[in-house]
C-alpha positions in Angstrom: 106.5 118.8 134.2 109.0 118.6 137.1 112.4 117.0 137.3 113.7 116.1 140.8 117.4 115.9 141.3 119.1 114.6 144.4 122.7 115.4 145.4 124.1 112.4 147.3 127.3 111.0 148.8 127.3 107.9 150.9 123.8 108.5 152.4 122.1 105.3 151.3 119.6 105.2 154.4 118.4 108.9 153.9 118.4 108.5 150.1 116.2 105.4 150.2 113.8 107.2 152.4 113.7 110.2 150.1 113.1 108.0 147.1 110.4 106.1 148.7 108.7 109.2 149.8 108.8 110.6 146.3 107.6 107.5 144.6 104.9 106.7 147.3 103.4 110.3 147.7 104.2 112.3 144.7 104.6 109.9 141.7 101.8 111.8 139.9 103.5 115.1 140.4 107.0 114.5 139.0 108.2 113.3 135.6 111.7 112.0 136.6 114.1 111.5 139.5 117.9 111.8 139.0 120.5 111.1 141.7 123.8 112.9 141.2 126.2 110.8 143.3 129.8 112.0 144.3 131.6 108.6 144.2 129.7 106.9 147.0 131.1 103.6 148.3 127.8 102.4 149.9 124.6 101.0 148.2 123.3 104.1 146.7 123.5 103.2 143.2 121.7 99.9 143.8 119.0 101.7 145.8 118.5 104.4 143.2 118.0 102.0 140.4 115.6 100.0 142.6 113.3 102.8 142.6 113.6 103.4 138.8 115.6 106.6 139.2 118.4 107.7 137.0 122.0 107.6 138.5 124.6 110.0 137.4 128.2 109.9 138.8 130.2 113.2 139.5 133.9 112.4 139.8 135.2 116.1 140.4 132.5 117.5 142.8 131.9 121.2 143.2 128.7 122.7 144.4 128.2 125.1 141.4 129.4 122.3 139.1 127.0 119.8 140.5 124.1 122.2 140.1 125.2 122.8 136.5 125.1 119.0 135.9 121.7 118.9 137.6 120.3 121.3 135.0 122.0 119.6 132.1 120.6 116.1 133.1 117.0 117.4 133.8 114.5 117.0 130.9 112.2 119.5 132.1 112.1 123.3 132.7 111.1 123.1 136.3 114.0 121.5 138.3 113.6 120.8 142.1 116.9 120.1 144.1 117.2 118.1 147.2 120.0 116.7 149.3 119.7 113.2 150.1 119.2 114.1 153.7 116.1 116.3 152.8 112.5 115.3 151.8 109.2 117.0 151.0 106.5 116.9 153.5 103.4 118.8 152.5 101.1 116.9 150.3 100.8 119.7 147.7 104.6 120.3 147.6 105.1 119.9 143.9 101.5 121.3 142.9 102.3 124.5 144.5 105.6 124.8 142.7 103.9 124.1 139.4 101.3 126.7 140.0 103.8 129.3 140.8 105.7 128.8 137.7 102.7 128.8 135.4 103.0 131.6 132.7 105.9 133.2 134.6 108.8 134.0 132.4 110.3 136.3 135.0 110.5 133.7 137.7 114.1 132.3 138.1 113.4 130.3 141.1 111.3 129.3 144.2 112.6 128.8 147.7 110.6 126.2 149.8 110.0 126.4 153.5 112.0 124.2 156.2 113.1 126.5 158.9 111.8 129.3 161.3 113.8 131.8 159.3 112.0 130.6 156.0 108.7 131.0 157.5 109.5 134.4 159.1 110.7 135.8 155.8 107.7 134.4 154.0 105.1 135.7 156.3 106.9 139.1 156.6 107.2 139.3 152.8 111.0 139.8 152.8 111.8 139.7 149.2 114.9 138.0 147.8 116.0 141.5 146.3 116.1 142.8 149.9 117.7 139.6 151.4 119.2 137.4 148.7 120.9 135.3 151.4 117.9 134.3 153.5 115.2 134.7 150.9 117.2 133.5 147.9 117.5 129.9 146.7 118.7 127.1 149.0 119.8 124.0 147.0 118.3 121.4 149.4 114.7 122.4 148.7 114.5 124.9 145.9 113.2 124.9 142.4 114.8 126.7 139.5 113.7 127.5 135.9 116.0 125.8 133.4 115.3 128.3 130.7 116.8 131.0 132.9 119.8 128.7 133.8 120.6 128.3 130.1 121.2 132.1 129.9 122.9 132.2 133.3 124.8 129.2 134.6 125.8 128.3 138.0 129.2 129.5 139.0 131.4 126.2 139.5 134.2 128.2 141.1 132.6 129.4 144.2 133.6 127.4 147.3 129.9 127.1 148.4 126.8 129.3 148.5 126.3 128.6 144.7 122.6 129.0 145.2 122.9 132.5 146.8 125.5 133.6 144.3 123.2 132.7 141.3 120.1 134.3 143.2 122.0 137.5 143.5 123.2 137.5 139.9 119.8 136.6 138.3 118.0 139.2 140.5 120.4 141.9 139.3 119.4 140.8 135.6 115.7 141.5 136.5 114.4 138.1 137.3 112.5 137.1 140.5 113.0 134.6 143.2 110.0 134.0 145.5 108.9 131.9 148.5 106.5 129.1 147.9 104.7 127.5 150.8 105.9 124.0 150.0 107.2 122.3 153.2 110.2 120.0 153.4 112.4 118.7 156.2 116.2 119.1 156.2 117.8 116.4 158.6 121.5 115.8 158.9 124.2 115.0 161.6 127.5 116.0 160.5 130.8 114.7 162.2 133.3 117.2 163.4 135.4 116.6 160.4 132.3 117.5 158.2 131.5 120.4 160.2 135.1 121.8 159.8 135.0 121.1 156.0 131.6 123.1 155.9 133.1 125.9 158.1 136.1 126.4 155.6 133.7 126.5 152.6 131.3 128.9 154.3 134.1 131.4 155.4 135.4 131.4 151.8 131.8 131.8 150.3 130.9 134.5 152.7 134.0 136.4 151.5 133.2 135.8 147.8 129.5 136.9 148.1 129.2 139.5 150.9 132.9 140.4 151.3 132.8 139.4 155.0 136.6 139.4 155.8 137.6 137.9 159.0 140.1 139.7 161.2 142.8 138.7 163.8 140.4 140.0 166.4 137.5 138.1 165.1 139.6 134.9 165.1 140.8 135.6 168.7 137.3 136.5 170.0 135.8 133.2 168.2 138.7 131.2 170.0 138.0 132.7 173.4 134.2 132.4 173.1 134.4 128.8 171.9 136.7 127.9 174.9 134.3 129.5 177.3 131.4 127.8 175.8 133.1 124.4 176.1 134.0 125.0 179.7 130.5 126.2 180.6 129.0 123.2 178.9 131.3 120.7 180.6 130.6 122.3 184.1 126.7 122.1 183.5 126.9 118.6 182.1 129.0 117.5 185.1 126.6 119.2 187.6 123.7 117.4 186.2 125.4 114.0 186.0 126.1 114.4 189.6 122.7 115.4 190.5 121.2 112.4 188.6 123.6 110.2 190.4 122.6 111.8 193.8 118.9 111.4 193.0 119.3 107.7 192.1 121.1 107.0 195.5 118.4 109.0 197.3 115.7 106.9 195.5 117.3 103.6 196.3 117.1 104.4 200.1 113.9 106.2 200.1 111.6 104.6 197.6 108.0 105.8 197.5 105.3 103.1 198.2 104.0 101.2 195.1 100.6 102.5 193.8 97.6 100.4 194.9 95.9 98.6 192.1 92.6 100.0 191.1 
């Protein structure tokens, strides 16, 4: 059986859609739904309970720590993790996951498809061993084996990329992580503050996992490139604002004749 775990913080609209989607289309495929909530101040808890799902509060959130709680709370060996702003699309989403895990003790996890990169690596058969970053797990639409997790817990100390860190580690232990053609959607709009928070974590995570160390030259080049990009974007936007204004004025004084009724 499958346990679905959703990580959430103040996303009541997206969360409700995901829960409605799960309970409407996939009720026969999943055994339980658990919402791991990071101290939301909206109606997330009320919405969760209205759909009969279990609500678990995490006070000291970390990506790896929350993934460990997901595994601990799940009653089944197959655990599928979503973020509240993602949701399954293909009708056989969970059926394909179940089939892939059947009689596979060597399978640590499955990565579902949501982006062109996923699909390219899936079609080109790029293995997680060759590319643990882009073919490893992504914890907004992946499944993992709880029995493997019991031997190899997620690292609660990584800033982010807890999914990639675990992928890399279990692959080195001889386990496999594969693609499964289960399709999901990932839809989120981050504020500038949220984007900066993600940038900081990604920078630290890339250093921890891949030893990608920024330099003063990299930082300066990024600053210059960003300023040039903003300037170019402003000029292009202004150009088309003026062009639209000119077209409207021209249209007012040179309106075409109305079409004749047929």
